[in-house]
C-alpha positions, 0 to 999 in steps of 0.5 A: 889490759893495763892501767895508764894515766889513770885509765884502763887501755888494751895493752899495746904491741908497737914492736909488732905494729912498727913492723907492720907499718915499715912494709914496703907495701903498707901504703899501698896496702891502706891506700887500696883498702876496700873500705866499703867492706867496713862493716857494723861489726868492724867498727864495734870492735874497734870501738874502745880503740878509736873512742878511747881519749888516748887514741889521738894523734898527739898521743900517737906523735910520741911513738912515730909519725907513721903511728900519727898517720895509721891513727888518723887513718884508723879514726877516718875508716870508722867515720866513713863507715859511720857516714856512708851506711 
């Protein structure tokens, strides 16, 4: 964990995330993601990230448009699970 703007955050790994987001199959993989298989445990593990005040589209936009889309997708998958269960 690192401190950023007075808040403790998990250390990012944008270089690895960028490689993943630039894969030619990335969008297809997201579109085909089996959202019905998301578990309560998955959402519990994502909670610290999704609920973090810096995990927003506006903050992600400072990194890249790809990061904005991924941020929105992660939040949407978490919301989907909570509504669908």
